N, C-alpha and C positions, 0 to 999 in steps of 0.2 A: 484378591487385593492386588496381585501382580498385574492384572489387566489395567487397573487404575493408574499404574505408574507410567503408562504410555501417554504421550501428549494428546493424540486424537481421542482417547478414552476420557481424559480429564476435560477436554473441550466439549465433547458431547454431553458429559454430565453437567458441565457449567451451562451449556445452552439449555438443557432440559430444566435445570433448577431455575435459571433466570427467567425462562418463559413462564413456568408455573407460578413463580413468585409475582411476575408482572401482572398476571391476571387477577391476583387477589390482594396485593398490598394496597393499603390506603395512601392517601397523598402525603401524609406526614412521613411515613416510612420511605416513600419514593424520594423525598428530599435527601435522606441519608444515602440512598443508592446513587442518586445523581451526583452527590458530593464525592463519594468514593470513586465513582467512574471518572470524574473530572481530575482528581488527584493522580490516579493511576495513569490516565492519559497524558498528564503533564510529565510524569516520570518516563514513560515510553518515548514521548516526543523528544525529551531532552537527550535520550541515548542515541537518537538517529544520527546526528553528525559524528558522534564518537564511533559508531559502527562504520560509517562511510570512510572516515580517516583510518580507522584501525584495520580495515581489511583491504581497501583498494591500494593505498600507498605501499604496504609491505608486499602485496602481490606483484606490483610493478618492479620492486627491487629484486624479488625472487626471479622474475622472468628475465630482467636485465642482466643479472649475474651470469646467466647461461644463454645469453642471446646468440642464437645461431639461426641459420636459414630454416632448419626444421622447427625451431621454437616459434619463429615468426609465422611460418605457415600454419602451425598448430593453433596458435592464438587467433589468427585470422579465420581459420576454419571454424573454430568454436564460436567466434563472434557472429560470423555469417550464418551459421546454423541457427543460433538463437534468434537473430534478427529476422530471418526468413520464416521461422516458426511463428514469431510474433506477428508478422505481416499476414501469414495464413490465418492466424486467429482473428485478426481484424476483419478480414473478408468474411469469415464464418460468422463473426459477431454481427456485422451489419446485415447479413442475410438471414440470421436465425432469431436474434434477440427481439427485433420489432414484432415478430409473430408470436412471442411468448405471451402468456396471459398475465400481464403485469398492469395493475391498476395505477393510474396516474393521479387519481383524485385523492388529495390529502386533506380535504376540507373537514372531514369527519374525525380527524385525529385529535386526541386530547393534548392539552398543553402541559409539558413537563414543569414541575416546580423548579424554582431557582436553586442554585447550590447554597448550602448553609454558610459556607465561607469559601473564599477564593484564594487558593494557594498557587500562585504562578511560579513556574520554574522555567525561565527563559533558556533557550538553547545557547550554547557557547558561540555559535555562529550559524547563519543560514545554511541549509543543506547544500545548495548549489555552491556556496563558498567553500564548504567542506570538500565537495567533489573536486573543485578547481585546485584547492590546496593539496589534496591527495595526489592528483596527477602531477602537478609541478614538483612537489617534494620528492615523489617517487622517481620521476625522470632525472631530476637534478642529482639525486643520490647515486643513480646509475652512472650518469655522465662523469661525475667527480670521483667515483669509486669510494664514496664515503662509508667506510666500514662501521664507524661509530653510529652514524645516523641509521644505517641499515639495521644494526643490532638493536637500537632503541625502538625502531618501528616494529621489529619482531616481538620485542617484549610488550610494546603497547598493544599489539594485536592479541597477545595472550591475555592481557588485562581486560581488553574489551570483550573478548570471548567469555571470560569469567563473568563479566557484568551481564552479558546476554544469558548465560546459563543459570546464574545464581539470582538474578533480579528480574530481567525481562521475561524469560520463559515462565518462572514460577508465578508472576503476577498476571500473566495472560489469562488463565482461566477465570480469575476474579474480575478482571476488566471486561472480559467477554460475557460473563454471567450478568454483570451490571448492565452491559449494553443491550443484551437480549431482554433483560427485565424492563428496561426503558422502552424498547421497541414493542414488547407485548403490551405494556401499560398504555402506550400511545395508540396501538392498533396497527402498527406497520408490520408486525410479525406475520400477518396473513400472507405475505409474499414468500415465506420460507420454502414452501413446496417447489417453487420455481428452481431453487438451487439443486434439487434432486435431478431435474432434467438437465440443468447446466453441467453437472458433474459427469453425467453420461455422455453429453456432447463432447466434453473435454477429453474423456477417455478415448473416444473415437478419433479425435484430433491427434492424440499421442500416437496411435497406431498408424494413422495416415502419414504423420511426419517421419516415423521410423521407417516406413516403406520407402519414402522419398530419399532419406539419407542412405539406406542400404542399396537402393537402386542406383543412385548416383555413384556411390563408392564402388559398386560392382562394375559399372561402365568405365569409370576412370582407371581402376586398377586392373581390369580385365580378369578379375577373380570373383568367385561366387560369394556374394554377401550372405546368401542363405546358409552357406556352410559355417560362416562366422556366427550368424544369429542362432543357429541350431545349438550352440554351446552355451547360450546366455540365459537359459531357464533358471538355473540356480541363482545367478546374480540378480535377475529380475525379482524373484521371490524374496531374496535376502533384502533387497532395497525396499520392497513393500513392507517387510517386517521391521526394518530399522529406521526408515525415513532418513537415512544418512548415506551419502556417497562415500564418505570416509570409512564408515563402518562396513561398507560393502566392498571396499577396495581389494581386500585379500581374495574374496570370492571372484570378483571381476577379473583380477589378474589370472587366477587359475582358469577361469572360463576362456579368456582370450588366448592363453598359452596352449589350450587344446586345439585351437584352430590351425589347420595346415596353411591357411591363406594369409596369416599374419606373421611378419618377421618378429623374432623374439626380441631383438633390440628395440624395435619400434613399439612393441607391446610394453616393455619395461619403461620406455620413455613416455609413451602417449597415454596409457591408461591412468597412471597417477596424476598426470597433468590435467587431462580432461575431467577427472573426478572433481577437480577444483574450479575449472573455468567453463565447462560445457554444461549449461543448464537449460537445454532446449525445451524439455517437458515442463519445467517450472515456469519459464517465460511464456510459453504458449498458454498455460493455464491462467497465469496472472492477467494477461491481456484480455482474455475472454471474461474473466471475473470482474475486472474493473469496469468493463462495458456494462455488464449485467447489474452490478451494484449501483452504478451511476443511473441506470434506467429506473431501478427500484426506488432509490432514495431521492433522486433529484429530478426524476421525470423525463430524462433524455439521455441519449448516448453522447459522449464527447465528440466533437467535430473530427473529421478525418485528419485535419492538419495537426490537432493536438495529439491524436492517437499515433500518428506516424512519428512525430517528435518524441513521444513517450517511448515508442519501440526502439528507436535509434539509441536513446539514452539508457534504456533498460538493458540493452545488450552489454553496455559498459559496466553497469552496476552488477549484472549477473556474473561477470568475470571475477569481481571482487567480493561477491556475496559470502557471508559466513556459512560454514558447513554445519549448520544446525537446522532442526526442523523449522520450516518457514523462513529460512535465511534469505531467500530471494526477495520475498515481499517485505521483510523487515529492512533489508538494505535499500530498497527502493521506495520506502515510505515517503521520503522527501520528494520524489518524482510524483507520486500519487497526490501528494498535497500541493506541491508547487506547480506542476504542469496541468494536472486534471482538476485541481481545486477541491479535493475531498476534504470534509471536516472530520471531526473525531468519530462520529457515527459511521461514516464511510470507511475510515481506516480500520475501525474495530470489526466491522462486518467483513472486510477483506481478510483480516488476520484469521477470523474464525473459519470462513468457508475455505480459504486456501489451506489452512492447517488440516482440515478434515480430509482433504484428498492429497496431502503432501506426499504420502507414501507412493502413490501412483506417479506423481510428477518426478520423484526421485528415481523410480524404476525406469521411466522413460529416459531420464538423463543418463543413467548408467548403461542402459542398453544402447543408446545412441553413441556412446563412447566407442563401442566396437566398430561402428560404421566409420567414424572419423579416423580410427586407427588403421582401418583397411585403406582409407584414402591416403594416409601418410605412408603406408607401405608402398602403394602405387607411386606416390611422389618420389620416394627414395629410390625406387628402382628406375623410374624414368630419368632421374637426374644423376644416376651413377653414384649414389651415396652407398658406400660399402657397408655391409653388415659387420657389426663388431660384437664380440662376446661381452655379455653383461655381467657385471660384478654381483648382480642380484640373483643370478641363476642358482647358486648353491643354497643361499639363504631361503629363497622362495621354495626350492624343492623340499628343504627340510621343514618349512612351515606347512607345506601341503601334506606332509606325512604325519604331522602331529595331530 
């Protein structure tokens, strides 16, 4: 039963139950399933602007309160890493996805019954408006040193995180089970084996990007990235098991502190920061998956112009994404809908397949943090930034002994 407490296990069970039910349910029962799916989709979509405001605006105020040259460089490095990983994924997507065995003929699909009743839950504002408001409010709070607003935003972030954990995450298995039930009933589910290939491709992409990050950091810092990487095995495995950068943070700090090539003060600054803003593995995965889902459900891959715009904006969303399983894709649902034009079926399929491999994306994120910390170490030494003793040393050492 402990196995079923993990999100991937619940999602796999939901997918299996949904598919089996979809093959056997009569049309009358499918009307109930379609109605449940519609209502749950409305709840999830309503939460999207709240998630955007609740995580991006507070993140900006946190960064601004300690705005230094190192902070600016760290944020820029995290954004550039995620952006370039996304662009790499675009290139792989256009090269690989057209050659996958994906049927475009949807003429033989059955027509789903209409919802029994329509319960509309409009969003409090469009997602792009939420993004603009988050950026402006966050920056203005920093410029005016608005302590009250900053505190309110922190509390609002905690409220939104509670909504995600207590409402969005628990209803996801039911929403995804209903989605796969409808896909099986329609006949679209025949495309599911494609995702097994896609996940393997994404894993290769993770390792390629980690090689690029550590190679660049080694050249820039003139220190061995392999020496840093050699200590990251426990952090990688912990991330695979927890699907959470936050839960892996203690192990990641311990691994990074073992490296002779990383400055201790830079480790204490960089590792916790990057755990929250550097999501290169998740971004790479999401880009490849949206291209695959678009090909499966809509018959074509989004145009390069849309994909490039999506990547540039996704890098921003990744910095403020919630630290929960599937946080990157949930924070960027507005982009998937607004920029790429996905409907509820597309977003549900994205949530399902992304969550199934989220542990590996998190592991790539955590391991990539070591490369960016090596880059920051080189930057500090090149610019004469003196090493300072960290107040975290004693507490960290005691935590490691426990």
